[in-house]
PDB file with one MODEL, atoms N, CA, C and O in Angstrom:
MODEL        1
ATOM      1  N   UNK A   1      69.755  97.742  89.625  1.00  0.00           N
ATOM      2  CA  UNK A   1      70.595  96.571  89.846  1.00  0.00           C
ATOM      3  C   UNK A   1      70.016  95.797  90.964  1.00  0.00           C
ATOM      4  O   UNK A   1      69.787  96.351  92.040  1.00  0.00           O
ATOM      5  N   UNK A   2      69.760  94.508  90.762  1.00  0.00           N
ATOM      6  CA  UNK A   2      69.205  93.614  91.723  1.00  0.00           C
ATOM      7  C   UNK A   2      70.219  93.267  92.750  1.00  0.00           C
ATOM      8  O   UNK A   2      71.378  93.016  92.418  1.00  0.00           O
ATOM      9  N   UNK A   3      69.801  93.241  94.057  1.00  0.00           N
ATOM     10  CA  UNK A   3      70.690  92.888  95.140  1.00  0.00           C
ATOM     11  C   UNK A   3      71.005  91.364  95.078  1.00  0.00           C
ATOM     12  O   UNK A   3      70.124  90.554  94.790  1.00  0.00           O
ATOM     13  N   UNK A   4      72.206  91.018  95.339  1.00  0.00           N
ATOM     14  CA  UNK A   4      72.640  89.645  95.341  1.00  0.00           C
ATOM     15  C   UNK A   4      72.615  89.115  96.771  1.00  0.00           C
ATOM     16  O   UNK A   4      73.155  89.748  97.678  1.00  0.00           O
ATOM     17  N   UNK A   5      71.994  87.961  96.975  1.00  0.00           N
ATOM     18  CA  UNK A   5      71.997  87.315  98.292  1.00  0.00           C
ATOM     19  C   UNK A   5      73.219  86.403  98.330  1.00  0.00           C
ATOM     20  O   UNK A   5      73.141  85.212  98.028  1.00  0.00           O
ATOM     21  N   UNK A   6      74.367  87.005  98.717  1.00  0.00           N
ATOM     22  CA  UNK A   6      75.646  86.299  98.687  1.00  0.00           C
ATOM     23  C   UNK A   6      75.638  85.030  99.541  1.00  0.00           C
ATOM     24  O   UNK A   6      76.179  84.003  99.132  1.00  0.00           O
ATOM     25  N   UNK A   7      75.032  85.100 100.711  1.00  0.00           N
ATOM     26  CA  UNK A   7      75.030  83.902 101.593  1.00  0.00           C
ATOM     27  C   UNK A   7      74.231  82.754 101.002  1.00  0.00           C
ATOM     28  O   UNK A   7      74.633  81.594 101.090  1.00  0.00           O
ATOM     29  N   UNK A   8      73.111  83.081 100.407  1.00  0.00           N
ATOM     30  CA  UNK A   8      72.263  82.041  99.804  1.00  0.00           C
ATOM     31  C   UNK A   8      72.973  81.424  98.588  1.00  0.00           C
ATOM     32  O   UNK A   8      72.973  80.208  98.397  1.00  0.00           O
ATOM     33  N   UNK A   9      73.561  82.279  97.794  1.00  0.00           N
ATOM     34  CA  UNK A   9      74.305  81.779  96.600  1.00  0.00           C
ATOM     35  C   UNK A   9      75.496  80.919  97.040  1.00  0.00           C
ATOM     36  O   UNK A   9      75.743  79.861  96.462  1.00  0.00           O
ATOM     37  N   UNK A  10      76.211  81.360  98.033  1.00  0.00           N
ATOM     38  CA  UNK A  10      77.343  80.601  98.564  1.00  0.00           C
ATOM     39  C   UNK A  10      76.935  79.218  99.016  1.00  0.00           C
ATOM     40  O   UNK A  10      77.626  78.235  98.749  1.00  0.00           O
ATOM     41  N   UNK A  11      75.794  79.146  99.713  1.00  0.00           N
ATOM     42  CA  UNK A  11      75.289  77.855 100.213  1.00  0.00           C
ATOM     43  C   UNK A  11      74.913  76.951  99.045  1.00  0.00           C
ATOM     44  O   UNK A  11      75.192  75.752  99.071  1.00  0.00           O
ATOM     45  N   UNK A  12      74.298  77.504  98.049  1.00  0.00           N
ATOM     46  CA  UNK A  12      73.917  76.702  96.821  1.00  0.00           C
ATOM     47  C   UNK A  12      75.138  76.201  96.145  1.00  0.00           C
ATOM     48  O   UNK A  12      75.195  75.028  95.776  1.00  0.00           O
ATOM     49  N   UNK A  13      76.150  77.056  95.959  1.00  0.00           N
ATOM     50  CA  UNK A  13      77.373  76.676  95.266  1.00  0.00           C
ATOM     51  C   UNK A  13      78.064  75.563  96.056  1.00  0.00           C
ATOM     52  O   UNK A  13      78.438  74.540  95.482  1.00  0.00           O
ATOM     53  N   UNK A  14      78.237  75.754  97.379  1.00  0.00           N
ATOM     54  CA  UNK A  14      78.884  74.736  98.155  1.00  0.00           C
ATOM     55  C   UNK A  14      78.193  73.407  98.112  1.00  0.00           C
ATOM     56  O   UNK A  14      78.842  72.365  98.014  1.00  0.00           O
ATOM     57  N   UNK A  15      76.848  73.430  98.187  1.00  0.00           N
ATOM     58  CA  UNK A  15      76.102  72.191  98.167  1.00  0.00           C
ATOM     59  C   UNK A  15      76.238  71.483  96.794  1.00  0.00           C
ATOM     60  O   UNK A  15      76.506  70.283  96.722  1.00  0.00           O
ATOM     61  N   UNK A  16      76.047  72.251  95.735  1.00  0.00           N
ATOM     62  CA  UNK A  16      76.132  71.668  94.404  1.00  0.00           C
ATOM     63  C   UNK A  16      77.508  71.118  94.077  1.00  0.00           C
ATOM     64  O   UNK A  16      77.638  69.985  93.612  1.00  0.00           O
ATOM     65  N   UNK A  17      78.549  71.933  94.324  1.00  0.00           N
ATOM     66  CA  UNK A  17      79.895  71.495  94.019  1.00  0.00           C
ATOM     67  C   UNK A  17      80.368  70.362  94.864  1.00  0.00           C
ATOM     68  O   UNK A  17      81.134  69.515  94.407  1.00  0.00           O
ATOM     69  N   UNK A  18      79.905  70.331  96.139  1.00  0.00           N
ATOM     70  CA  UNK A  18      80.258  69.197  97.030  1.00  0.00           C
ATOM     71  C   UNK A  18      79.738  67.889  96.506  1.00  0.00           C
ATOM     72  O   UNK A  18      80.370  66.850  96.696  1.00  0.00           O
ATOM     73  N   UNK A  19      78.578  67.918  95.838  1.00  0.00           N
ATOM     74  CA  UNK A  19      78.030  66.746  95.256  1.00  0.00           C
ATOM     75  C   UNK A  19      78.701  66.338  93.931  1.00  0.00           C
ATOM     76  O   UNK A  19      78.843  65.158  93.611  1.00  0.00           O
ATOM     77  N   UNK A  20      79.103  67.369  93.183  1.00  0.00           N
ATOM     78  CA  UNK A  20      79.689  67.161  91.850  1.00  0.00           C
ATOM     79  C   UNK A  20      81.161  66.817  91.869  1.00  0.00           C
ATOM     80  O   UNK A  20      81.637  66.068  91.016  1.00  0.00           O
ATOM     81  N   UNK A  21      81.874  67.348  92.820  1.00  0.00           N
ATOM     82  CA  UNK A  21      83.345  67.132  92.913  1.00  0.00           C
ATOM     83  C   UNK A  21      83.649  66.057  93.900  1.00  0.00           C
ATOM     84  O   UNK A  21      83.352  66.191  95.087  1.00  0.00           O
ATOM     85  N   UNK A  22      84.233  64.996  93.433  1.00  0.00           N
ATOM     86  CA  UNK A  22      84.446  63.846  94.354  1.00  0.00           C
ATOM     87  C   UNK A  22      85.736  63.982  95.181  1.00  0.00           C
ATOM     88  O   UNK A  22      85.835  63.370  96.244  1.00  0.00           O
ATOM     89  N   UNK A  23      86.700  64.747  94.734  1.00  0.00           N
ATOM     90  CA  UNK A  23      88.001  64.769  95.419  1.00  0.00           C
ATOM     91  C   UNK A  23      88.314  66.044  96.183  1.00  0.00           C
ATOM     92  O   UNK A  23      89.462  66.277  96.560  1.00  0.00           O
ATOM     93  N   UNK A  24      87.283  66.886  96.418  1.00  0.00           N
ATOM     94  CA  UNK A  24      87.559  68.074  97.171  1.00  0.00           C
ATOM     95  C   UNK A  24      86.526  68.278  98.257  1.00  0.00           C
ATOM     96  O   UNK A  24      85.406  67.770  98.192  1.00  0.00           O
ATOM     97  N   UNK A  25      86.941  69.045  99.268  1.00  0.00           N
ATOM     98  CA  UNK A  25      86.027  69.479 100.335  1.00  0.00           C
ATOM     99  C   UNK A  25      85.961  71.008 100.219  1.00  0.00           C
ATOM    100  O   UNK A  25      86.974  71.706 100.224  1.00  0.00           O
ATOM    101  N   UNK A  26      84.731  71.483 100.116  1.00  0.00           N
ATOM    102  CA  UNK A  26      84.539  72.938 100.026  1.00  0.00           C
ATOM    103  C   UNK A  26      84.665  73.533 101.426  1.00  0.00           C
ATOM    104  O   UNK A  26      83.925  73.156 102.335  1.00  0.00           O
ATOM    105  N   UNK A  27      85.607  74.469 101.597  1.00  0.00           N
ATOM    106  CA  UNK A  27      85.832  75.103 102.899  1.00  0.00           C
ATOM    107  C   UNK A  27      85.043  76.369 103.070  1.00  0.00           C
ATOM    108  O   UNK A  27      84.468  76.634 104.125  1.00  0.00           O
ATOM    109  N   UNK A  28      85.027  77.167 101.983  1.00  0.00           N
ATOM    110  CA  UNK A  28      84.317  78.454 102.052  1.00  0.00           C
ATOM    111  C   UNK A  28      84.060  78.905 100.580  1.00  0.00           C
ATOM    112  O   UNK A  28      84.794  78.568  99.651  1.00  0.00           O
ATOM    113  N   UNK A  29      82.968  79.685 100.448  1.00  0.00           N
ATOM    114  CA  UNK A  29      82.639  80.247  99.161  1.00  0.00           C
ATOM    115  C   UNK A  29      82.411  81.755  99.332  1.00  0.00           C
ATOM    116  O   UNK A  29      81.566  82.164 100.129  1.00  0.00           O
ATOM    117  N   UNK A  30      83.148  82.571  98.602  1.00  0.00           N
ATOM    118  CA  UNK A  30      82.953  83.999  98.580  1.00  0.00           C
ATOM    119  C   UNK A  30      82.215  84.419  97.305  1.00  0.00           C
ATOM    120  O   UNK A  30      82.597  84.001  96.212  1.00  0.00           O
ATOM    121  N   UNK A  31      81.183  85.223  97.424  1.00  0.00           N
ATOM    122  CA  UNK A  31      80.377  85.645  96.283  1.00  0.00           C
ATOM    123  C   UNK A  31      80.292  87.183  96.242  1.00  0.00           C
ATOM    124  O   UNK A  31      80.024  87.827  97.257  1.00  0.00           O
ATOM    125  N   UNK A  32      80.517  87.738  95.083  1.00  0.00           N
ATOM    126  CA  UNK A  32      80.396  89.204  94.877  1.00  0.00           C
ATOM    127  C   UNK A  32      79.878  89.489  93.524  1.00  0.00           C
ATOM    128  O   UNK A  32      80.233  88.808  92.562  1.00  0.00           O
ATOM    129  N   UNK A  33      79.024  90.506  93.413  1.00  0.00           N
ATOM    130  CA  UNK A  33      78.588  91.015  92.097  1.00  0.00           C
ATOM    131  C   UNK A  33      79.762  91.803  91.530  1.00  0.00           C
ATOM    132  O   UNK A  33      80.443  92.530  92.254  1.00  0.00           O
ATOM    133  N   UNK A  34      79.991  91.654  90.233  1.00  0.00           N
ATOM    134  CA  UNK A  34      81.125  92.378  89.605  1.00  0.00           C
ATOM    135  C   UNK A  34      80.755  92.621  88.164  1.00  0.00           C
ATOM    136  O   UNK A  34      79.663  92.288  87.705  1.00  0.00           O
ATOM    137  N   UNK A  35      81.715  93.222  87.458  1.00  0.00           N
ATOM    138  CA  UNK A  35      81.544  93.536  86.033  1.00  0.00           C
ATOM    139  C   UNK A  35      82.756  92.955  85.314  1.00  0.00           C
ATOM    140  O   UNK A  35      83.894  93.193  85.720  1.00  0.00           O
ATOM    141  N   UNK A  36      82.513  92.180  84.228  1.00  0.00           N
ATOM    142  CA  UNK A  36      83.619  91.625  83.458  1.00  0.00           C
ATOM    143  C   UNK A  36      84.285  92.674  82.589  1.00  0.00           C
ATOM    144  O   UNK A  36      83.838  93.821  82.571  1.00  0.00           O
ATOM    145  N   UNK A  37      85.324  92.323  81.880  1.00  0.00           N
ATOM    146  CA  UNK A  37      86.064  93.271  81.054  1.00  0.00           C
ATOM    147  C   UNK A  37      85.229  93.860  79.870  1.00  0.00           C
ATOM    148  O   UNK A  37      85.570  94.891  79.291  1.00  0.00           O
ATOM    149  N   UNK A  38      84.118  93.141  79.549  1.00  0.00           N
ATOM    150  CA  UNK A  38      83.241  93.634  78.498  1.00  0.00           C
ATOM    151  C   UNK A  38      82.173  94.573  79.057  1.00  0.00           C
ATOM    152  O   UNK A  38      81.407  95.157  78.290  1.00  0.00           O
ATOM    153  N   UNK A  39      82.112  94.725  80.359  1.00  0.00           N
ATOM    154  CA  UNK A  39      81.123  95.583  80.971  1.00  0.00           C
ATOM    155  C   UNK A  39      79.864  94.839  81.375  1.00  0.00           C
ATOM    156  O   UNK A  39      78.904  95.473  81.814  1.00  0.00           O
ATOM    157  N   UNK A  40      79.828  93.532  81.246  1.00  0.00           N
ATOM    158  CA  UNK A  40      78.679  92.730  81.620  1.00  0.00           C
ATOM    159  C   UNK A  40      78.731  92.376  83.094  1.00  0.00           C
ATOM    160  O   UNK A  40      79.796  92.072  83.631  1.00  0.00           O
ATOM    161  N   UNK A  41      77.563  92.416  83.752  1.00  0.00           N
ATOM    162  CA  UNK A  41      77.504  92.055  85.153  1.00  0.00           C
ATOM    163  C   UNK A  41      77.661  90.541  85.280  1.00  0.00           C
ATOM    164  O   UNK A  41      77.117  89.772  84.487  1.00  0.00           O
ATOM    165  N   UNK A  42      78.419  90.137  86.297  1.00  0.00           N
ATOM    166  CA  UNK A  42      78.660  88.691  86.560  1.00  0.00           C
ATOM    167  C   UNK A  42      78.600  88.500  88.098  1.00  0.00           C
ATOM    168  O   UNK A  42      78.560  89.445  88.886  1.00  0.00           O
ATOM    169  N   UNK A  43      78.597  87.231  88.444  1.00  0.00           N
ATOM    170  CA  UNK A  43      78.809  86.844  89.831  1.00  0.00           C
ATOM    171  C   UNK A  43      80.235  86.269  89.929  1.00  0.00           C
ATOM    172  O   UNK A  43      80.569  85.264  89.303  1.00  0.00           O
ATOM    173  N   UNK A  44      81.031  86.929  90.716  1.00  0.00           N
ATOM    174  CA  UNK A  44      82.421  86.481  90.920  1.00  0.00           C
ATOM    175  C   UNK A  44      82.361  85.553  92.120  1.00  0.00           C
ATOM    176  O   UNK A  44      82.018  85.982  93.221  1.00  0.00           O
ATOM    177  N   UNK A  45      82.690  84.288  91.917  1.00  0.00           N
ATOM    178  CA  UNK A  45      82.562  83.247  92.958  1.00  0.00           C
ATOM    179  C   UNK A  45      83.935  82.615  93.180  1.00  0.00           C
ATOM    180  O   UNK A  45      84.538  82.051  92.267  1.00  0.00           O
ATOM    181  N   UNK A  46      84.406  82.725  94.416  1.00  0.00           N
ATOM    182  CA  UNK A  46      85.697  82.154  94.775  1.00  0.00           C
ATOM    183  C   UNK A  46      85.433  80.978  95.679  1.00  0.00           C
ATOM    184  O   UNK A  46      84.825  81.139  96.737  1.00  0.00           O
ATOM    185  N   UNK A  47      85.875  79.796  95.287  1.00  0.00           N
ATOM    186  CA  UNK A  47      85.642  78.563  96.016  1.00  0.00           C
ATOM    187  C   UNK A  47      86.960  78.138  96.677  1.00  0.00           C
ATOM    188  O   UNK A  47      87.937  77.831  95.994  1.00  0.00           O
ATOM    189  N   UNK A  48      86.970  78.127  98.010  1.00  0.00           N
ATOM    190  CA  UNK A  48      88.163  77.728  98.759  1.00  0.00           C
ATOM    191  C   UNK A  48      87.958  76.250  99.086  1.00  0.00           C
ATOM    192  O   UNK A  48      86.911  75.860  99.603  1.00  0.00           O
ATOM    193  N   UNK A  49      88.963  75.434  98.780  1.00  0.00           N
ATOM    194  CA  UNK A  49      88.778  73.982  98.880  1.00  0.00           C
ATOM    195  C   UNK A  49      90.032  73.326  99.413  1.00  0.00           C
ATOM    196  O   UNK A  49      91.120  73.902  99.425  1.00  0.00           O
ATOM    197  N   UNK A  50      89.829  72.084  99.858  1.00  0.00           N
ATOM    198  CA  UNK A  50      90.927  71.179 100.183  1.00  0.00           C
ATOM    199  C   UNK A  50      90.780  69.954  99.286  1.00  0.00           C
ATOM    200  O   UNK A  50      89.658  69.503  99.058  1.00  0.00           O
ATOM    201  N   UNK A  51      91.840  69.423  98.788  1.00  0.00           N
ATOM    202  CA  UNK A  51      91.792  68.227  97.959  1.00  0.00           C
ATOM    203  C   UNK A  51      92.414  68.461  96.586  1.00  0.00           C
ATOM    204  O   UNK A  51      93.226  69.368  96.405  1.00  0.00           O
ATOM    205  N   UNK A  52      92.027  67.643  95.640  1.00  0.00           N
ATOM    206  CA  UNK A  52      92.633  67.642  94.322  1.00  0.00           C
ATOM    207  C   UNK A  52      91.550  67.911  93.276  1.00  0.00           C
ATOM    208  O   UNK A  52      90.593  67.150  93.139  1.00  0.00           O
ATOM    209  N   UNK A  53      91.724  68.995  92.553  1.00  0.00           N
ATOM    210  CA  UNK A  53      90.790  69.343  91.493  1.00  0.00           C
ATOM    211  C   UNK A  53      91.156  68.599  90.207  1.00  0.00           C
ATOM    212  O   UNK A  53      92.332  68.361  89.934  1.00  0.00           O
ATOM    213  N   UNK A  54      90.113  68.225  89.398  1.00  0.00           N
ATOM    214  CA  UNK A  54      90.321  67.572  88.133  1.00  0.00           C
ATOM    215  C   UNK A  54      89.795  68.544  87.089  1.00  0.00           C
ATOM    216  O   UNK A  54      88.734  69.149  87.241  1.00  0.00           O
ATOM    217  N   UNK A  55      90.597  68.674  85.995  1.00  0.00           N
ATOM    218  CA  UNK A  55      90.278  69.603  84.924  1.00  0.00           C
ATOM    219  C   UNK A  55      88.860  69.564  84.399  1.00  0.00           C
ATOM    220  O   UNK A  55      88.198  70.598  84.312  1.00  0.00           O
ATOM    221  N   UNK A  56      88.383  68.363  84.043  1.00  0.00           N
ATOM    222  CA  UNK A  56      86.989  68.298  83.486  1.00  0.00           C
ATOM    223  C   UNK A  56      85.895  68.772  84.434  1.00  0.00           C
ATOM    224  O   UNK A  56      84.886  69.333  84.006  1.00  0.00           O
ATOM    225  N   UNK A  57      86.104  68.543  85.719  1.00  0.00           N
ATOM    226  CA  UNK A  57      85.163  69.032  86.731  1.00  0.00           C
ATOM    227  C   UNK A  57      85.135  70.552  86.755  1.00  0.00           C
ATOM    228  O   UNK A  57      84.068  71.165  86.779  1.00  0.00           O
ATOM    229  N   UNK A  58      86.323  71.154  86.749  1.00  0.00           N
ATOM    230  CA  UNK A  58      86.453  72.624  86.811  1.00  0.00           C
ATOM    231  C   UNK A  58      85.838  73.238  85.540  1.00  0.00           C
ATOM    232  O   UNK A  58      85.100  74.221  85.610  1.00  0.00           O
ATOM    233  N   UNK A  59      86.155  72.638  84.373  1.00  0.00           N
ATOM    234  CA  UNK A  59      85.671  73.181  83.125  1.00  0.00           C
ATOM    235  C   UNK A  59      84.179  73.255  83.019  1.00  0.00           C
ATOM    236  O   UNK A  59      83.646  74.153  82.367  1.00  0.00           O
ATOM    237  N   UNK A  60      83.490  72.329  83.648  1.00  0.00           N
ATOM    238  CA  UNK A  60      82.036  72.274  83.520  1.00  0.00           C
ATOM    239  C   UNK A  60      81.267  72.815  84.724  1.00  0.00           C
ATOM    240  O   UNK A  60      80.038  72.761  84.760  1.00  0.00           O
ATOM    241  N   UNK A  61      82.012  73.344  85.724  1.00  0.00           N
ATOM    242  CA  UNK A  61      81.383  73.765  86.982  1.00  0.00           C
ATOM    243  C   UNK A  61      80.349  74.858  86.810  1.00  0.00           C
ATOM    244  O   UNK A  61      79.247  74.759  87.350  1.00  0.00           O
ATOM    245  N   UNK A  62      80.691  75.906  86.060  1.00  0.00           N
ATOM    246  CA  UNK A  62      79.779  77.028  85.866  1.00  0.00           C
ATOM    247  C   UNK A  62      78.510  76.577  85.157  1.00  0.00           C
ATOM    248  O   UNK A  62      77.399  76.946  85.537  1.00  0.00           O
ATOM    249  N   UNK A  63      78.700  75.774  84.126  1.00  0.00           N
ATOM    250  CA  UNK A  63      77.555  75.238  83.394  1.00  0.00           C
ATOM    251  C   UNK A  63      76.609  74.435  84.278  1.00  0.00           C
ATOM    252  O   UNK A  63      75.387  74.533  84.162  1.00  0.00           O
ATOM    253  N   UNK A  64      77.195  73.651  85.149  1.00  0.00           N
ATOM    254  CA  UNK A  64      76.382  72.818  86.054  1.00  0.00           C
ATOM    255  C   UNK A  64      75.727  73.647  87.173  1.00  0.00           C
ATOM    256  O   UNK A  64      74.712  73.233  87.734  1.00  0.00           O
ATOM    257  N   UNK A  65      76.291  74.785  87.489  1.00  0.00           N
ATOM    258  CA  UNK A  65      75.731  75.644  88.524  1.00  0.00           C
ATOM    259  C   UNK A  65      74.549  76.477  88.041  1.00  0.00           C
ATOM    260  O   UNK A  65      73.678  76.833  88.836  1.00  0.00           O
ATOM    261  N   UNK A  66      74.510  76.791  86.752  1.00  0.00           N
ATOM    262  CA  UNK A  66      73.520  77.680  86.207  1.00  0.00           C
ATOM    263  C   UNK A  66      72.048  77.295  86.565  1.00  0.00           C
ATOM    264  O   UNK A  66      71.288  78.161  86.998  1.00  0.00           O
ATOM    265  N   UNK A  67      71.650  76.042  86.396  1.00  0.00           N
ATOM    266  CA  UNK A  67      70.262  75.670  86.740  1.00  0.00           C
ATOM    267  C   UNK A  67      69.922  75.917  88.212  1.00  0.00           C
ATOM    268  O   UNK A  67      68.821  76.363  88.536  1.00  0.00           O
ATOM    269  N   UNK A  68      70.874  75.623  89.094  1.00  0.00           N
ATOM    270  CA  UNK A  68      70.614  75.849  90.540  1.00  0.00           C
ATOM    271  C   UNK A  68      70.483  77.328  90.828  1.00  0.00           C
ATOM    272  O   UNK A  68      69.664  77.709  91.664  1.00  0.00           O
ATOM    273  N   UNK A  69      71.248  78.170  90.177  1.00  0.00           N
ATOM    274  CA  UNK A  69      71.132  79.625  90.377  1.00  0.00           C
ATOM    275  C   UNK A  69      69.857  80.187  89.745  1.00  0.00           C
ATOM    276  O   UNK A  69      69.233  81.108  90.271  1.00  0.00           O
ATOM    277  N   UNK A  70      69.495  79.613  88.620  1.00  0.00           N
ATOM    278  CA  UNK A  70      68.256  80.103  87.992  1.00  0.00           C
ATOM    279  C   UNK A  70      67.034  79.760  88.808  1.00  0.00           C
ATOM    280  O   UNK A  70      66.024  80.457  88.707  1.00  0.00           O
ATOM    281  N   UNK A  71      67.084  78.696  89.627  1.00  0.00           N
ATOM    282  CA  UNK A  71      65.987  78.374  90.520  1.00  0.00           C
ATOM    283  C   UNK A  71      65.686  79.439  91.515  1.00  0.00           C
ATOM    284  O   UNK A  71      64.551  79.557  91.976  1.00  0.00           O
ATOM    285  N   UNK A  72      66.696  80.239  91.868  1.00  0.00           N
ATOM    286  CA  UNK A  72      66.500  81.329  92.845  1.00  0.00           C
ATOM    287  C   UNK A  72      66.483  82.656  92.102  1.00  0.00           C
ATOM    288  O   UNK A  72      66.736  83.695  92.711  1.00  0.00           O
ATOM    289  N   UNK A  73      66.197  82.654  90.825  1.00  0.00           N
ATOM    290  CA  UNK A  73      66.085  83.831  89.988  1.00  0.00           C
ATOM    291  C   UNK A  73      67.388  84.651  89.893  1.00  0.00           C
ATOM    292  O   UNK A  73      67.345  85.874  89.757  1.00  0.00           O
ATOM    293  N   UNK A  74      68.527  83.978  89.966  1.00  0.00           N
ATOM    294  CA  UNK A  74      69.827  84.630  89.780  1.00  0.00           C
ATOM    295  C   UNK A  74      70.281  84.334  88.368  1.00  0.00           C
ATOM    296  O   UNK A  74      70.626  83.201  88.032  1.00  0.00           O
ATOM    297  N   UNK A  75      70.276  85.408  87.517  1.00  0.00           N
ATOM    298  CA  UNK A  75      70.567  85.175  86.147  1.00  0.00           C
ATOM    299  C   UNK A  75      71.974  85.679  85.722  1.00  0.00           C
ATOM    300  O   UNK A  75      72.319  85.596  84.543  1.00  0.00           O
ATOM    301  N   UNK A  76      72.768  86.189  86.652  1.00  0.00           N
ATOM    302  CA  UNK A  76      74.104  86.609  86.291  1.00  0.00           C
ATOM    303  C   UNK A  76      75.000  85.407  86.108  1.00  0.00           C
ATOM    304  O   UNK A  76      74.866  84.399  86.802  1.00  0.00           O
ATOM    305  N   UNK A  77      75.932  85.528  85.149  1.00  0.00           N
ATOM    306  CA  UNK A  77      76.842  84.447  84.861  1.00  0.00           C
ATOM    307  C   UNK A  77      77.804  84.211  86.006  1.00  0.00           C
ATOM    308  O   UNK A  77      78.413  85.175  86.471  1.00  0.00           O
ATOM    309  N   UNK A  78      77.980  83.007  86.484  1.00  0.00           N
ATOM    310  CA  UNK A  78      78.927  82.716  87.560  1.00  0.00           C
ATOM    311  C   UNK A  78      80.331  82.522  87.058  1.00  0.00           C
ATOM    312  O   UNK A  78      80.610  81.549  86.357  1.00  0.00           O
ATOM    313  N   UNK A  79      81.225  83.431  87.402  1.00  0.00           N
ATOM    314  CA  UNK A  79      82.638  83.303  87.034  1.00  0.00           C
ATOM    315  C   UNK A  79      83.364  82.704  88.269  1.00  0.00           C
ATOM    316  O   UNK A  79      83.549  83.365  89.291  1.00  0.00           O
ATOM    317  N   UNK A  80      83.754  81.451  88.123  1.00  0.00           N
ATOM    318  CA  UNK A  80      84.333  80.685  89.263  1.00  0.00           C
ATOM    319  C   UNK A  80      85.843  80.761  89.271  1.00  0.00           C
ATOM    320  O   UNK A  80      86.494  80.740  88.226  1.00  0.00           O
ATOM    321  N   UNK A  81      86.369  80.846  90.437  1.00  0.00           N
ATOM    322  CA  UNK A  81      87.805  80.648  90.646  1.00  0.00           C
ATOM    323  C   UNK A  81      87.934  79.680  91.860  1.00  0.00           C
ATOM    324  O   UNK A  81      87.161  79.741  92.816  1.00  0.00           O
ATOM    325  N   UNK A  82      88.925  78.809  91.770  1.00  0.00           N
ATOM    326  CA  UNK A  82      89.165  77.854  92.808  1.00  0.00           C
ATOM    327  C   UNK A  82      90.515  78.151  93.452  1.00  0.00           C
ATOM    328  O   UNK A  82      91.519  78.294  92.755  1.00  0.00           O
ATOM    329  N   UNK A  83      90.543  78.246  94.806  1.00  0.00           N
ATOM    330  CA  UNK A  83      91.704  78.563  95.525  1.00  0.00           C
ATOM    331  C   UNK A  83      91.893  77.517  96.626  1.00  0.00           C
ATOM    332  O   UNK A  83      90.984  77.285  97.423  1.00  0.00           O
ATOM    333  N   UNK A  84      93.075  76.884  96.673  1.00  0.00           N
ATOM    334  CA  UNK A  84      93.316  75.905  97.703  1.00  0.00           C
ATOM    335  C   UNK A  84      93.297  76.604  99.065  1.00  0.00           C
ATOM    336  O   UNK A  84      93.609  77.790  99.175  1.00  0.00           O
ATOM    337  N   UNK A  85      92.925  75.842 100.096  1.00  0.00           N
ATOM    338  CA  UNK A  85      92.866  76.439 101.464  1.00  0.00           C
ATOM    339  C   UNK A  85      94.217  76.928 101.855  1.00  0.00           C
ATOM    340  O   UNK A  85      94.308  77.980 102.488  1.00  0.00           O
ATOM    341  N   UNK A  86      95.317  76.216 101.511  1.00  0.00           N
ATOM    342  CA  UNK A  86      96.646  76.639 101.819  1.00  0.00           C
ATOM    343  C   UNK A  86      96.927  77.995 101.178  1.00  0.00           C
ATOM    344  O   UNK A  86      97.416  78.890 101.869  1.00  0.00           O
ATOM    345  N   UNK A  87      96.643  78.187  99.906  1.00  0.00           N
ATOM    346  CA  UNK A  87      96.852  79.478  99.229  1.00  0.00           C
ATOM    347  C   UNK A  87      95.992  80.557  99.817  1.00  0.00           C
ATOM    348  O   UNK A  87      96.447  81.686  99.997  1.00  0.00           O
ATOM    349  N   UNK A  88      94.749  80.232 100.121  1.00  0.00           N
ATOM    350  CA  UNK A  88      93.808  81.209 100.673  1.00  0.00           C
ATOM    351  C   UNK A  88      94.344  81.694 102.022  1.00  0.00           C
ATOM    352  O   UNK A  88      94.434  82.895 102.279  1.00  0.00           O
ATOM    353  N   UNK A  89      94.701  80.721 102.883  1.00  0.00           N
ATOM    354  CA  UNK A  89      95.239  81.141 104.200  1.00  0.00           C
ATOM    355  C   UNK A  89      96.497  81.951 104.103  1.00  0.00           C
ATOM    356  O   UNK A  89      96.698  82.913 104.844  1.00  0.00           O
ATOM    357  N   UNK A  90      97.364  81.546 103.162  1.00  0.00           N
ATOM    358  CA  UNK A  90      98.608  82.306 102.923  1.00  0.00           C
ATOM    359  C   UNK A  90      98.319  83.718 102.513  1.00  0.00           C
ATOM    360  O   UNK A  90      98.985  84.643 102.978  1.00  0.00           O
ATOM    361  N   UNK A  91      97.327  83.920 101.637  1.00  0.00           N
ATOM    362  CA  UNK A  91      96.953  85.270 101.215  1.00  0.00           C
ATOM    363  C   UNK A  91      96.350  86.082 102.327  1.00  0.00           C
ATOM    364  O   UNK A  91      96.610  87.281 102.431  1.00  0.00           O
ATOM    365  N   UNK A  92      95.551  85.455 103.160  1.00  0.00           N
ATOM    366  CA  UNK A  92      94.956  86.145 104.295  1.00  0.00           C
ATOM    367  C   UNK A  92      95.997  86.598 105.322  1.00  0.00           C
ATOM    368  O   UNK A  92      95.879  87.671 105.914  1.00  0.00           O
ATOM    369  N   UNK A  93      97.044  85.737 105.526  1.00  0.00           N
ATOM    370  CA  UNK A  93      98.128  86.141 106.424  1.00  0.00           C
ATOM    371  C   UNK A  93      98.887  87.309 105.855  1.00  0.00           C
ATOM    372  O   UNK A  93      99.333  88.195 106.584  1.00  0.00           O
ATOM    373  N   UNK A  94      99.036  87.305 104.515  1.00  0.00           N
ATOM    374  CA  UNK A  94      99.750  88.400 103.881  1.00  0.00           C
ATOM    375  C   UNK A  94      98.993  89.709 103.953  1.00  0.00           C
ATOM    376  O   UNK A  94      99.609  90.774 103.986  1.00  0.00           O
ATOM    377  N   UNK A  95      97.666  89.654 103.976  1.00  0.00           N
ATOM    378  CA  UNK A  95      96.851  90.869 104.089  1.00  0.00           C
ATOM    379  C   UNK A  95      96.922  91.430 105.511  1.00  0.00           C
ATOM    380  O   UNK A  95      96.696  92.625 105.703  1.00  0.00           O
ATOM    381  N   UNK A  96      97.223  90.621 106.485  1.00  0.00           N
ATOM    382  CA  UNK A  96      97.226  91.074 107.858  1.00  0.00           C
ATOM    383  C   UNK A  96      98.445  91.943 108.191  1.00  0.00           C
ATOM    384  O   UNK A  96      98.455  92.663 109.189  1.00  0.00           O
ATOM    385  N   UNK A  97      99.480  91.860 107.328  1.00  0.00           N
ATOM    386  CA  UNK A  97     100.707  92.631 107.593  1.00  0.00           C
ATOM    387  C   UNK A  97     100.648  94.021 107.061  1.00  0.00           C
ATOM    388  O   UNK A  97     101.605  94.781 107.210  1.00  0.00           O
TER     389      UNK A  97
ENDMDL
END
């Protein structure tokens, strides 16, 4: 199993999505290697943002990220989730208790 450079991938995701998404500000990107329900390895990417997401942007985000990830020889499929900063902070406060 190839080691994932989470920091490098997070930086690429933040840069690419910041250019592609007009109405959001990327606050943080969490990246982890994972396995989907079919047993295939994936990149689980959580994008923490402020702003307003639009459906078409979200629907095509993984497809638009693939070429940038392939440039660094990362061939795992990126499974993206978007979490508003408010919800992310709320979840982090809940973990502290």
